[in-house]
N, C-alpha and C positions, 0 to 999 in steps of 0.2 A: 584960745586960737583968736588969730586977726581976721581982721576984714578980710585979706589976701586969701587967703586958707578956706571963710565962708562961698566966697567969690568962686573960687576953684569947686568947692563943692556944687554947688549949684549949677554953675552949668557943666559938669564931668556931668553927676548924678541924677538930673532929672529926673523923671517920667515925662518919657517922647507920647503919651499919650492924649488926646485931647478930649477933655472930656466933652462929651456930646450932648448936643444943648436942650434935650427932654431932660435930664440930669439937673439943670440949673435952677431950674424953677418945679413948681411955686415956694415949696418950700426950702430952706437957707443952704440945708446939705444935704451931700447928696445920697446920702444914704436912704435921708426920708424918701426924696424924691427916684431913688429907684423902687422903695417900698410901696409907693402910691401908686408907678408904675405898672408893677406886679399886683398885684392885690386889685387893682381894677380892672384888670386883664379875665378875658372872657376866658382864657385858659385855663389857670390855676386850679390845682388841687388843694384839700386842707394843708396837708403836708408839705406843703409848697410853702402857703399860707402860712404856719407853723414857720418855719425855719427862716421867711423872710423876720415873721414876729421878734423871733429870737435876736437876726443880727440889728435890728432898729434897737433893742436894747441894749444891748453889746456898742451897736455904734454910739451911744448916747450916754452911755457910760463912759465911753472911751473921749467923747468931746469936754463933759462936763470934770473928768477928774483930770485933761487936759487942762482945761480954764483954770481949775482950782488952784492943783498941787504940782503938775507939768513942769508950768511956766518958771514960777518958785524958784523952780528945786535941780531944775536941768543945764546944762549947759547950753550953747546956741547949734550946736552942731546937732545934738540929741535932741534939740523941738524942729530943729528944722526938718529930721528925717521924719519924725512923729507928725508934724505937721503934713506928710502929703502920705502918709500912711492910707489917710480914705480912699485918696482916690487910687493908691495901689492896690485895697482888699476890693475893692468894689468894681475893677477894671475887669477881675473874669467873669466874673459874677454879671455884666453888662455883659460880656462876652457867649457865657454861657445860655443866661434867659434869652438873648436876642437867637440864638442858634436852636433855642429848645421855642419859640417863637416861628421863625420858619418854618420848622418840620411838621409842626402843629395845623400851621396851615395850609402845607402842601399836603398833608397825608390827614385832612379832617376825621378819617372814618377809624384810624391806628391812632395808640395813643406814642407817642415819640417818646417811649420807657427811656432811652440810652443817654436822648438829652435831657428826658430830667433828672435822671442819673449822674451826670456833669452837674447840671444846675443846685440840685439838693450839693454834691460835695465843694462848689464854689461856693455855697452860702454856708457849709460849714468851715469850711477854711476859712472865708472872713472875720467869721462869729467868734475863731478861735484867733485870728491877728488879733484884734482888737483885746480882749479877754486879756489876750497873754503881754498885750503892750504896756497893760496896768502893775501885768505883776514886776517884768522884768526892769 
C-alpha cells in the first residue's frame, strides 16, 4: 500500500466521533477512563462493575498485543484500522452509559432495566471485539 492509498483510507474511513472530553483523562486510554467514570458512579450494580472490569482487562490485553506484536507484523492499513478500534468499541458503551445514567437520574425510584441491558450488551460486544481482534 502506498501513501496515497493510506491517505485515502484515513480521509474516507475514519470514525466521525469526537471522543468526549471526559474520556480523555486522567489516564492515557479511553477504556480505562470510561471504567473510572462508570466504577465511580453511584448508579452502578455489581453486574455492571464486573462487565466493566472484563472490558478493562480485554482492552489492556489488546493494547499490549498491539504494541508488542501487531506493530511488527501487520500491514500499515491493518494497523490504522486497529488503532481506531478502541474508539469504535467504546463509543456504543459510552452512549449506552449516558442513556443509563440519564434514565437513572430521571427515574430515581425505578431501576432503568432496559438501559442496563443495553449497557451490558455494549460492554459484552466491546469485550468480544477487543478479544477477537487479537485472534484474527
